[in-house]
All heavy atoms as an XYZ file, in Angstrom:
786
protein
N       0.827     -1.196      0.000
C       0.000      0.000      0.000
C       0.870      1.258      0.000
O       0.530      2.237     -0.638
C      -0.927     -0.064      1.212
C      -1.961      1.023      1.196
S      -2.942      0.988     -0.310
C      -4.537      1.111      0.333
N       1.971      1.204      0.728
C       2.901      2.325      0.793
C       3.368      2.725     -0.598
O       3.380      3.907     -0.950
C       4.089      1.909      1.683
C       5.159      2.929      1.811
N       6.280      2.905      1.019
C       5.297      3.989      2.630
C       7.064      3.919      1.350
N       6.491      4.589      2.319
N       3.737      1.740     -1.405
C       4.223      1.995     -2.758
C       3.133      2.629     -3.624
O       3.393      3.608     -4.331
C       4.728      0.688     -3.393
O       5.846      0.228     -2.637
C       5.147      0.889     -4.830
N       1.927      2.100     -3.550
C       0.825      2.631     -4.361
C       0.536      4.082     -4.009
O       0.298      4.911     -4.898
C      -0.426      1.775     -4.175
N       0.580      4.415     -2.735
C       0.314      5.796     -2.319
C       1.384      6.757     -2.839
O       1.065      7.842     -3.327
C       0.215      5.886     -0.798
C      -1.004      5.211     -0.177
C      -0.910      5.243      1.350
C      -2.282      5.861     -0.647
N       2.640      6.342     -2.746
C       3.697      7.229     -3.234
C       3.714      7.313     -4.760
O       4.037      8.361     -5.320
C       5.059      6.843     -2.666
C       5.277      7.414     -1.304
C       5.178      6.625     -0.181
C       5.535      8.767     -1.138
C       5.354      7.156      1.079
C       5.707      9.317      0.119
C       5.617      8.507      1.231
N       3.361      6.228     -5.444
C       3.220      6.313     -6.897
C       2.105      7.287     -7.265
O       2.252      8.106     -8.174
C       2.914      4.945     -7.504
C       4.118      4.120     -7.865
C       4.010      2.754     -7.983
C       5.353      4.693     -8.117
C       5.091      1.972     -8.337
C       6.455      3.932     -8.466
C       6.315      2.562     -8.579
N       0.981      7.209     -6.578
C      -0.140      8.111     -6.869
C       0.243      9.563     -6.583
O      -0.048     10.463     -7.380
C      -1.365      7.710     -6.049
N       0.908      9.798     -5.462
C       1.349     11.156     -5.131
C       2.349     11.666     -6.163
O       2.251     12.803     -6.634
C       1.967     11.188     -3.734
C       2.546     12.528     -3.290
C       1.469     13.607     -3.236
C       3.238     12.372     -1.934
N       3.313     10.820     -6.527
C       4.308     11.215     -7.528
C       3.636     11.559     -8.852
O       3.995     12.555     -9.500
C       5.335     10.092     -7.717
N       2.666     10.762     -9.253
C       1.971     11.026    -10.517
C       1.243     12.362    -10.475
O       1.335     13.165    -11.412
C       0.995      9.897    -10.830
N       0.532     12.622     -9.397
C      -0.173     13.898     -9.268
C       0.805     15.065     -9.337
O       0.573     16.041    -10.055
C      -0.958     13.945     -7.951
C      -1.633     15.271     -7.645
C      -2.714     15.577     -8.672
C      -2.222     15.239     -6.242
N       1.907     14.961     -8.624
C       2.889     16.053     -8.603
C       3.551     16.245     -9.966
O       3.733     17.373    -10.424
C       3.944     15.783     -7.534
C       3.462     15.873     -6.095
C       4.494     15.272     -5.144
C       3.143     17.312     -5.719
N       3.905     15.141    -10.628
C       4.557     15.271    -11.934
C       3.599     15.831    -12.978
O       3.960     16.725    -13.753
C       5.112     13.931    -12.404
C       5.865     14.076    -13.721
C       6.438     12.796    -14.265
O       6.048     11.705    -13.808
O       7.280     12.885    -15.178
N       2.390     15.313    -13.014
C       1.434     15.775    -14.018
C       1.081     17.235    -13.782
O       1.024     18.035    -14.724
C       0.182     14.877    -14.030
C       0.574     13.472    -14.497
C      -0.896     15.460    -14.929
C      -0.486     12.414    -14.222
N       0.871     17.611    -12.525
C       0.557     19.014    -12.217
C       1.721     19.924    -12.610
O       1.510     21.004    -13.183
C       0.224     19.169    -10.737
N       2.939     19.500    -12.315
C       4.104     20.311    -12.675
C       4.263     20.461    -14.172
O       4.485     21.560    -14.688
N       4.125     19.365    -14.876
C       4.236     19.424    -16.339
C       3.088     20.225    -16.950
O       3.286     20.960    -17.924
C       4.264     18.011    -16.914
S       5.790     17.121    -16.563
N       1.906     20.099    -16.365
C       0.757     20.839    -16.885
C       0.952     22.347    -16.726
O       0.508     23.129    -17.580
C      -0.538     20.387    -16.207
C      -1.767     20.971    -16.846
C      -2.220     20.502    -18.066
C      -2.465     21.997    -16.236
C      -3.352     21.038    -18.668
C      -3.593     22.540    -16.825
C      -4.039     22.057    -18.042
N       1.631     22.761    -15.655
C       1.913     24.188    -15.478
C       2.761     24.703    -16.639
O       2.499     25.777    -17.186
C       2.616     24.438    -14.143
N       3.762     23.931    -17.038
C       4.585     24.329    -18.176
C       3.766     24.322    -19.461
O       3.890     25.216    -20.292
C       5.805     23.397    -18.306
C       6.903     23.738    -17.335
C       6.823     23.360    -15.998
C       8.009     24.448    -17.751
C       7.824     23.672    -15.109
C       9.027     24.774    -16.864
C       8.926     24.379    -15.533
N       2.925     23.306    -19.627
C       2.037     23.224    -20.794
C       1.142     24.459    -20.866
O       0.965     25.049    -21.934
C       1.193     21.958    -20.694
C       0.233     21.738    -21.824
C      -0.995     22.334    -21.994
C       0.397     20.886    -22.949
N      -1.604     21.892    -23.140
C      -0.764     20.995    -23.747
C       1.398     20.019    -23.350
C      -0.931     20.275    -24.921
C       1.220     19.309    -24.521
C       0.073     19.442    -25.295
N       0.575     24.823    -19.715
C      -0.341     25.972    -19.674
C       0.361     27.257    -20.086
O      -0.204     28.085    -20.811
C      -0.950     26.115    -18.279
N       1.603     27.425    -19.663
C       2.349     28.640    -19.999
C       2.736     28.640    -21.477
O       2.495     29.612    -22.197
C       3.602     28.774    -19.102
C       4.511     29.897    -19.590
C       3.183     29.014    -17.647
N       3.324     27.546    -21.925
C       3.875     27.514    -23.283
C       2.804     27.327    -24.353
O       2.827     27.978    -25.392
C       4.955     26.417    -23.378
C       6.135     26.807    -22.480
C       5.403     26.194    -24.818
C       7.130     25.698    -22.232
N       1.829     26.467    -24.094
C       0.840     26.140    -25.119
C      -0.450     26.935    -24.999
O      -1.137     27.154    -25.986
C       0.489     24.642    -25.066
C       1.663     23.706    -25.294
C       2.025     23.532    -26.755
N       0.947     23.039    -27.563
C       0.736     21.783    -27.903
N       1.556     20.841    -27.502
N      -0.288     21.449    -28.653
N      -0.795     27.330    -23.765
C      -2.084     27.993    -23.559
C      -1.959     29.465    -23.197
O      -2.968     30.112    -22.944
C      -2.893     27.273    -22.478
C      -3.247     25.853    -22.866
O      -3.188     25.480    -24.027
N      -3.621     25.055    -21.892
N      -0.741     29.982    -23.120
C      -0.547     31.397    -22.854
C      -0.804     31.839    -21.423
O      -1.035     33.020    -21.180
N      -0.737     30.908    -20.470
C      -0.922     31.276    -19.063
C       0.255     32.128    -18.590
O       1.326     32.155    -19.212
C      -1.047     30.020    -18.202
N       0.074     32.803    -17.479
C       1.126     33.635    -16.901
C       2.358     32.793    -16.577
O       2.254     31.668    -16.091
C       0.616     34.285    -15.618
O       1.682     34.844    -14.878
N       3.525     33.361    -16.812
C       4.779     32.673    -16.501
C       4.917     32.392    -15.003
O       5.719     31.542    -14.601
C       5.961     33.500    -16.999
N       4.140     33.059    -14.201
C       4.178     32.796    -12.754
C       3.771     31.357    -12.434
O       4.136     30.833    -11.384
C       3.277     33.780    -12.010
C       3.745     35.238    -12.028
C       2.713     36.135    -11.366
C       5.102     35.362    -11.348
N       3.032     30.701    -13.330
C       2.659     29.304    -13.127
C       3.873     28.379    -13.130
O       3.799     27.250    -12.647
C       1.666     28.855    -14.191
C       0.266     29.251    -13.855
C      -0.443     30.280    -14.405
C      -0.576     28.659    -12.868
N      -1.685     30.363    -13.819
C      -1.790     29.375    -12.871
C      -0.428     27.609    -11.979
C      -2.848     29.057    -12.025
C      -1.487     27.287    -11.139
C      -2.668     28.014    -11.164
N       5.002     28.864    -13.657
C       6.204     28.036    -13.687
C       6.785     27.822    -12.291
O       7.454     26.810    -12.045
C       7.260     28.658    -14.603
C       6.854     28.762    -16.074
C       7.939     29.459    -16.877
C       6.532     27.392    -16.655
N       6.524     28.736    -11.372
C       7.040     28.591    -10.004
C       6.391     27.391     -9.302
O       7.101     26.472     -8.871
C       6.891     29.899     -9.198
C       7.291     29.689     -7.753
C       7.714     31.010     -9.837
N       5.064     27.353     -9.171
C       4.488     26.161     -8.538
C       4.718     24.890     -9.373
O       4.854     23.794     -8.831
C       3.006     26.478     -8.395
C       2.742     27.587     -9.340
C       4.023     28.338     -9.490
N       4.793     25.061    -10.692
C       5.074     23.909    -11.542
C       6.442     23.314    -11.248
O       6.585     22.100    -11.117
N       7.437     24.168    -11.126
C       8.788     23.699    -10.799
C       8.857     23.071     -9.413
O       9.499     22.035     -9.216
N       8.190     23.676     -8.453
C       8.154     23.117     -7.099
C       7.453     21.767     -7.076
O       7.874     20.839     -6.372
C       7.470     24.094     -6.141
C       8.226     25.400     -5.875
C       7.369     26.357     -5.054
C       9.554     25.121     -5.192
N       6.402     21.648     -7.869
C       5.693     20.381     -7.956
C       6.596     19.293     -8.539
O       6.590     18.148     -8.064
C       4.440     20.557     -8.822
O       3.680     19.385     -8.854
N       7.401     19.640     -9.528
C       8.311     18.658    -10.111
C       9.419     18.264     -9.133
O       9.832     17.099     -9.097
C       8.893     19.190    -11.420
C       7.879     19.271    -12.559
C       8.472     20.005    -13.762
C       7.402     17.881    -12.954
N       9.870     19.199     -8.324
C      10.852     18.854     -7.277
C      10.230     17.893     -6.262
O      10.854     16.914     -5.844
C      11.345     20.110     -6.573
C      12.336     20.971     -7.344
C      12.583     22.287     -6.606
C      13.634     20.224     -7.540
N       9.013     18.178     -5.851
C       8.325     17.310     -4.894
C       8.070     15.930     -5.499
O       8.120     14.909     -4.805
C       7.024     17.962     -4.442
N       7.790     15.896     -6.795
C       7.617     14.618     -7.495
C       8.861     13.747     -7.323
O       8.766     12.564     -6.989
C       7.325     14.864     -8.977
C       7.850     13.804     -9.894
C       7.253     12.549     -9.944
C       8.945     14.050    -10.715
C       7.743     11.562    -10.793
C       9.433     13.084    -11.557
C       8.838     11.826    -11.602
N      10.020     14.330     -7.570
C      11.269     13.573     -7.436
C      11.448     13.026     -6.026
O      11.859     11.878     -5.839
N      11.115     13.829     -5.043
C      11.229     13.383     -3.650
C      10.229     12.268     -3.348
O      10.561     11.293     -2.668
C      11.019     14.563     -2.712
N       9.012     12.385     -3.850
C       7.986     11.369     -3.592
C       8.374     10.036     -4.213
O       8.179      8.976     -3.603
C       6.626     11.834     -4.126
N       8.936     10.067     -5.395
C       9.277      8.819     -6.082
C      10.384      8.061     -5.351
O      10.448      6.835     -5.418
C       9.667      9.104     -7.535
C       9.664      7.911     -8.479
C       8.341      7.149     -8.447
C       9.958      8.366     -9.895
N      11.222      8.758     -4.608
C      12.284      8.066     -3.857
C      11.733      7.286     -2.669
O      12.452      6.480     -2.085
C      13.354      9.050     -3.349
O      12.771      9.928     -2.384
C      13.980      9.831     -4.479
N      10.487      7.508     -2.310
C       9.885      6.815     -1.165
C       9.257      5.470     -1.535
O       8.780      4.746     -0.664
C       8.829      7.712     -0.510
C       9.365      9.038     -0.022
C      10.530      8.864      0.941
O      10.430      8.157      1.935
N      11.646      9.501      0.625
N       9.281      5.128     -2.808
C       8.702      3.865     -3.272
C       9.566      2.704     -2.805
O      10.791      2.781     -2.817
C       8.598      3.883     -4.823
C       8.252      2.527     -5.366
C       7.584      4.916     -5.250
N       8.899      1.633     -2.393
C       9.597      0.442     -1.916
C      10.046     -0.412     -3.104
O       9.271     -1.204     -3.640
C       8.673     -0.356     -0.994
C       9.379     -1.543     -0.372
O      10.615     -1.502     -0.241
O       8.688     -2.523     -0.025
N      11.276     -0.191     -3.548
C      11.854     -0.973     -4.647
C      13.349     -1.075     -4.412
O      13.973     -0.142     -3.880
C      11.568     -0.311     -5.985
N      13.926     -2.209     -4.801
C      15.351     -2.435     -4.570
C      16.238     -1.602     -5.499
O      17.373     -1.299     -5.163
C      15.670     -3.924     -4.727
N      15.722     -1.230     -6.663
C      16.522     -0.503     -7.646
C      15.718      0.655     -8.216
O      14.516      0.524     -8.457
C      16.968     -1.442     -8.765
N      16.392      1.763     -8.420
C      15.723      2.953     -8.947
C      15.102      2.686    -10.319
O      13.962      3.075    -10.573
C      16.705      4.121     -9.029
N      15.824      2.020    -11.195
C      15.316      1.760    -12.541
C      14.031      0.956    -12.532
O      13.119      1.209    -13.320
N      13.942     -0.010    -11.624
C      12.721     -0.812    -11.529
C      11.564      0.048    -11.020
O      10.439     -0.034    -11.508
C      12.938     -2.011    -10.625
C      11.752     -2.953    -10.632
C      12.068     -4.290     -9.986
N      12.937     -5.055    -10.868
C      13.945     -5.822    -10.448
N      14.198     -5.928     -9.164
N      14.679     -6.475    -11.311
N      11.839      0.891    -10.045
C      10.799      1.798     -9.524
C      10.337      2.750    -10.619
O       9.134      2.978    -10.785
C      11.326      2.577     -8.321
N      11.267      3.289    -11.379
C      10.917      4.235    -12.438
C      10.102      3.546    -13.533
O       9.156      4.114    -14.073
C      12.165      4.870    -13.047
C      13.006      5.645    -12.075
C      14.329      5.929    -12.391
C      12.518      6.087    -10.851
C      15.124      6.649    -11.516
C      13.310      6.800     -9.964
C      14.610      7.081    -10.302
N      10.498      2.324    -13.891
C       9.782      1.586    -14.938
C       8.348      1.290    -14.508
O       7.411      1.496    -15.279
C      10.523      0.291    -15.259
N       8.187      0.833    -13.289
C       6.836      0.551    -12.792
C       6.029      1.837    -12.673
O       4.836      1.866    -12.995
C       6.914     -0.159    -11.448
N       6.670      2.903    -12.229
C       5.983      4.186    -12.108
C       5.442      4.648    -13.465
O       4.386      5.266    -13.538
C       6.918      5.252    -11.533
C       6.363      6.639    -11.682
C       5.275      7.050    -10.923
C       6.881      7.520    -12.628
C       4.727      8.309    -11.088
C       6.350      8.777    -12.798
C       5.271      9.168    -12.021
O       4.725     10.405    -12.201
N       6.146      4.331    -14.538
C       5.694      4.731    -15.870
C       4.280      4.260    -16.163
O       3.476      4.998    -16.730
N       3.952      3.045    -15.758
C       2.600      2.534    -15.956
C       1.577      3.296    -15.142
O       0.470      3.593    -15.620
N       1.933      3.629    -13.918
C       1.042      4.407    -13.059
C       0.849      5.800    -13.641
O      -0.260      6.341    -13.649
C       1.595      4.467    -11.622
C       0.763      5.385    -10.741
C       1.680      3.067    -11.020
N       1.927      6.384    -14.160
C       1.871      7.712    -14.761
C       0.882      7.748    -15.929
O       0.093      8.683    -16.060
C       3.261      8.147    -15.215
C       3.285      9.477    -15.914
C       3.334     10.652    -15.180
C       3.232      9.563    -17.302
C       3.342     11.885    -15.810
C       3.245     10.783    -17.940
C       3.302     11.943    -17.196
O       3.296     13.165    -17.821
N       0.925      6.727    -16.762
C       0.017      6.673    -17.914
C      -1.434      6.654    -17.441
O      -2.273      7.430    -17.917
C       0.320      5.442    -18.805
C      -0.766      5.233    -19.840
C       1.683      5.596    -19.481
N      -1.744      5.791    -16.492
C      -3.116      5.698    -15.987
C      -3.541      6.998    -15.298
O      -4.655      7.488    -15.506
C      -3.239      4.515    -15.028
N      -2.651      7.576    -14.503
C      -2.974      8.831    -13.815
C      -3.179      9.969    -14.818
O      -4.019     10.849    -14.600
C      -1.876      9.188    -12.825
N      -2.438      9.955    -15.898
C      -2.606     10.982    -16.925
C      -3.987     10.920    -17.555
O      -4.573     11.957    -17.896
C      -1.536     10.829    -18.010
O      -0.253     11.067    -17.471
N      -4.525      9.728    -17.686
C      -5.878      9.582    -18.233
C      -6.927     10.107    -17.254
O      -7.920     10.696    -17.660
C      -6.145      8.128    -18.599
C      -5.281      7.592    -19.744
C      -5.482      6.102    -19.919
C      -5.544      8.345    -21.034
N      -6.681      9.911    -15.971
C      -7.572     10.488    -14.951
C      -7.499     12.010    -15.023
O      -8.524     12.702    -14.988
C      -7.215      9.975    -13.542
C      -8.014     10.711    -12.480
C      -7.441      8.478    -13.450
N      -6.301     12.556    -15.163
C      -6.111     14.011    -15.289
C      -6.839     14.527    -16.527
O      -7.494     15.571    -16.492
C      -4.621     14.324    -15.376
C      -4.307     15.779    -15.498
C      -4.339     16.545    -16.627
C      -3.945     16.668    -14.445
N      -3.990     17.842    -16.348
C      -3.741     17.945    -15.007
C      -3.736     16.496    -13.073
C      -3.354     19.045    -14.256
C      -3.348     17.600    -12.327
C      -3.175     18.857    -12.916
N      -6.689     13.801    -17.638
C      -7.351     14.171    -18.887
C      -8.839     14.407    -18.661
O      -9.404     15.389    -19.140
C      -7.143     13.058    -19.924
C      -7.891     13.172    -21.244
C      -7.294     14.280    -22.108
C      -7.840     11.841    -21.978
N      -9.459     13.528    -17.893
C     -10.891     13.600    -17.645
C     -11.224     14.625    -16.568
O     -12.050     15.516    -16.766
C     -11.394     12.228    -17.225
C     -12.886     12.070    -17.230
C     -13.835     13.032    -17.468
C     -13.605     10.872    -17.005
N     -15.090     12.490    -17.388
C     -14.981     11.158    -17.107
C     -13.231      9.563    -16.710
C     -15.966     10.194    -16.925
C     -14.210      8.608    -16.540
C     -15.559      8.934    -16.650
N     -10.539     14.537    -15.425
C     -10.899     15.362    -14.261
C     -10.523     16.835    -14.423
O     -11.268     17.718    -13.995
C     -10.232     14.797    -13.011
N      -9.384     17.105    -15.038
C      -8.890     18.484    -15.117
C      -9.149     19.104    -16.487
O      -9.591     20.248    -16.582
C      -7.389     18.547    -14.762
C      -6.835     19.949    -14.941
C      -7.160     18.050    -13.330
N      -8.891     18.339    -17.529
C      -9.022     18.899    -18.872
C     -10.409     18.712    -19.481
O     -10.719     19.319    -20.498
C      -7.955     18.305    -19.790
C      -6.542     18.696    -19.351
C      -5.511     18.186    -20.313
O      -5.406     18.755    -21.409
O      -4.826     17.204    -19.963
N     -11.222     17.879    -18.874
C     -12.595     17.721    -19.322
C     -12.781     16.852    -20.559
O     -13.826     16.904    -21.198
N     -11.781     16.043    -20.905
C     -11.898     15.125    -22.036
C     -12.056     13.711    -21.497
O     -11.202     13.227    -20.761
C     -10.653     15.179    -22.934
C     -10.482     16.475    -23.655
C      -9.659     17.465    -23.148
C     -11.148     16.708    -24.849
C      -9.493     18.669    -23.809
C     -10.986     17.915    -25.520
C     -10.158     18.896    -24.992
N     -13.133     13.073    -21.864
C     -13.382     11.722    -21.379
C     -12.524     10.721    -22.162
O     -12.582     10.686    -23.405
C     -14.859     11.386    -21.548
C     -15.221     10.080    -20.949
C     -16.702      9.854    -21.035
N     -17.002      8.603    -20.369
C     -18.189      8.252    -19.977
N     -19.207      9.051    -20.178
N     -18.364      7.107    -19.390
N     -11.723      9.903    -21.457
C     -10.927      8.887    -22.154
C     -11.841      7.899    -22.885
O     -12.906      7.537    -22.389
C     -10.175      8.178    -21.020
C     -10.212      9.136    -19.879
C     -11.484      9.907    -20.021
N     -11.421      7.475    -24.071
C     -12.208      6.497    -24.803
C     -11.774      5.080    -24.413
O     -10.883      4.894    -23.582
C     -12.134      6.734    -26.313
C     -10.742      6.574    -26.895
O      -9.902      5.855    -26.303
O     -10.482      7.156    -27.963
N     -12.387      4.092    -25.012
C     -12.099      2.712    -24.627
C     -10.653      2.334    -24.894
O     -10.072      1.525    -24.177
C     -13.053      1.747    -25.322
C     -12.886      1.707    -26.817
C     -13.857      0.771    -27.471
N     -13.716      0.917    -28.922
C     -14.308      0.178    -29.780
N     -15.111     -0.779    -29.374
N     -14.131      0.365    -31.067
N     -10.055      2.917    -25.928
C      -8.661      2.617    -26.245
C      -7.731      3.216    -25.193
O      -6.736      2.585    -24.820
C      -8.314      3.116    -27.646
C      -9.200      2.488    -28.676
C     -10.210      3.114    -29.377
C      -9.217      1.126    -29.086
N     -10.837      2.212    -30.201
C     -10.250      0.977    -30.046
C      -8.464      0.011    -28.740
C     -10.528     -0.228    -30.657
C      -8.754     -1.202    -29.354
C      -9.771     -1.311    -30.298
N      -8.054      4.411    -24.738
C      -7.286      5.011    -23.644
C      -7.352      4.111    -22.415
O      -6.330      3.849    -21.766
C      -7.860      6.390    -23.264
C      -7.717      7.427    -24.355
O      -6.713      7.405    -25.091
O      -8.628      8.278    -24.466
N      -8.568      3.676    -22.081
C      -8.768      2.871    -20.874
C      -8.069      1.516    -20.980
O      -7.446      1.058    -20.016
C     -10.253      2.702    -20.593
C     -10.997      4.006    -20.290
C     -12.490      3.737    -20.135
C     -10.426      4.686    -19.060
N      -8.142      0.890    -22.153
C      -7.440     -0.390    -22.330
C      -5.932     -0.202    -22.245
O      -5.228     -0.996    -21.625
C      -7.835     -1.038    -23.657
C      -9.196     -1.692    -23.615
S      -9.547     -2.747    -25.025
C      -9.818     -1.527    -26.304
N      -5.433      0.852    -22.861
C      -4.001      1.122    -22.785
C      -3.551      1.383    -21.367
O      -2.506      0.886    -20.923
N      -4.334      2.165    -20.621
C      -4.006      2.429    -19.220
C      -4.011      1.158    -18.390
O      -3.132      0.952    -17.537
N      -4.988      0.287    -18.637
C      -5.053     -0.980    -17.902
C      -3.841     -1.855    -18.210
O      -3.257     -2.465    -17.300
C      -6.350     -1.715    -18.240
N      -3.441     -1.900    -19.462
C      -2.261     -2.679    -19.849
C      -1.020     -2.134    -19.135
O      -0.189     -2.896    -18.635
C      -2.074     -2.671    -21.378
C      -3.168     -3.514    -22.029
C      -0.691     -3.164    -21.778
C      -3.281     -3.351    -23.539
N      -0.912     -0.820    -19.067
C       0.234     -0.206    -18.392
C       0.255     -0.549    -16.908
O       1.323     -0.818    -16.335
C       0.220      1.308    -18.586
S       0.595      1.804    -20.270
N      -0.917     -0.562    -16.266
C      -0.974     -0.915    -14.840
C      -0.622     -2.384    -14.613
O       0.060     -2.715    -13.627
C      -2.353     -0.600    -14.270
C      -2.649      0.886    -14.083
C      -4.083      1.080    -13.613
C      -1.670      1.509    -13.093
N      -1.050     -3.247    -15.510
C      -0.668     -4.657    -15.403
C       0.851     -4.785    -15.550
O       1.507     -5.512    -14.798
C      -1.412     -5.522    -16.442
C      -0.822     -6.920    -16.541
C      -2.887     -5.594    -16.095
N       1.423     -4.069    -16.493
C       2.875     -4.086    -16.668
C       3.601     -3.576    -15.429
O       4.610     -4.155    -15.005
N       3.087     -2.509    -14.825
C       3.700     -1.982    -13.602
C       3.652     -3.021    -12.491
O       4.639     -3.210    -11.751
C       2.989     -0.700    -13.175
N       2.523     -3.703    -12.351
C       2.400     -4.731    -11.313
C       3.376     -5.884    -11.561
O       3.994     -6.400    -10.622
C       0.963     -5.245    -11.253
N       3.535     -6.273    -12.822
C       4.494     -7.331    -13.145
C       5.910     -6.923    -12.765
O       6.666     -7.711    -12.191
C       4.441     -7.665    -14.642
C       3.273     -8.509    -15.105
C       3.248     -8.585    -16.626
C       3.341     -9.898    -14.504
N       6.272     -5.709    -13.084
C       7.618     -5.234    -12.774
C       7.851     -5.234    -11.266
O       8.901     -5.666    -10.783
C       7.846     -3.831    -13.369
C       7.913     -3.919    -14.892
C       9.107     -3.189    -12.810
C       7.837     -2.576    -15.598
N       6.887     -4.775    -10.511
C       7.065     -4.653     -9.054
C       6.912     -5.964     -8.300
O       7.644     -6.205     -7.338
C       6.055     -3.643     -8.480
C       6.400     -2.180     -8.623
C       5.313     -1.349     -7.987
C       7.751     -1.861     -8.000
N       5.946     -6.781     -8.698
C       5.567     -7.901     -7.842
C       5.876     -9.282     -8.387
O       5.568    -10.286     -7.744
C       4.071     -7.802     -7.514
C       3.729     -6.494     -6.842
C       2.870     -5.588     -7.440
C       4.316     -6.156     -5.626
C       2.567     -4.375     -6.825
C       4.026     -4.938     -5.011
C       3.145     -4.065     -5.620
O       2.871     -2.873     -5.018
N       6.487     -9.373     -9.560
C       6.851    -10.693    -10.100
C       7.883    -11.340     -9.195
O       8.762    -10.670     -8.638
C       7.398    -10.542    -11.511
N       7.778    -12.662     -9.018
C       8.779    -13.346     -8.186
C      10.161    -13.252     -8.857
O      10.282    -13.401    -10.069
C       8.289    -14.787     -8.124
C       7.275    -14.930     -9.208
C       6.777    -13.562     -9.556
N      11.130    -12.965     -8.096
C      12.508    -12.833     -8.595
C      13.345    -13.953     -7.984
O      13.183    -14.301     -6.837
C      13.098    -11.485     -8.213
C      12.191    -10.324     -8.590
C      12.811     -9.502     -9.688
N      11.959     -8.346     -9.960
C      11.351     -8.156    -11.106
N      11.504     -8.991    -12.092
N      10.599     -7.096    -11.301
N      14.272    -14.462     -8.778
C      15.117    -15.583     -8.338
C      16.152    -15.144     -7.412
O      16.577    -15.609     -6.452
């Protein structure tokens, strides 16, 4: 449960931080949005280090699947675009891949 919570927190922080940059560069938002965006990305890095994994690369790879699924939630909740069935299937595949990376028995 600890790992899932930190993955979810990391995803929220990374997506929010990246979205701040997107808003400034693509949507013409005030450059002041880059300050909380940058802070959010710093916090993302700190949150990801709290994941229970023996190796950073394995944690990052598994996090990638969580990031994809969380991005689809952001797409719907923040941007107002409902994910289609292909988005949802892709997100589910990514979460299965993340679970395999984290929880597969290792020799």
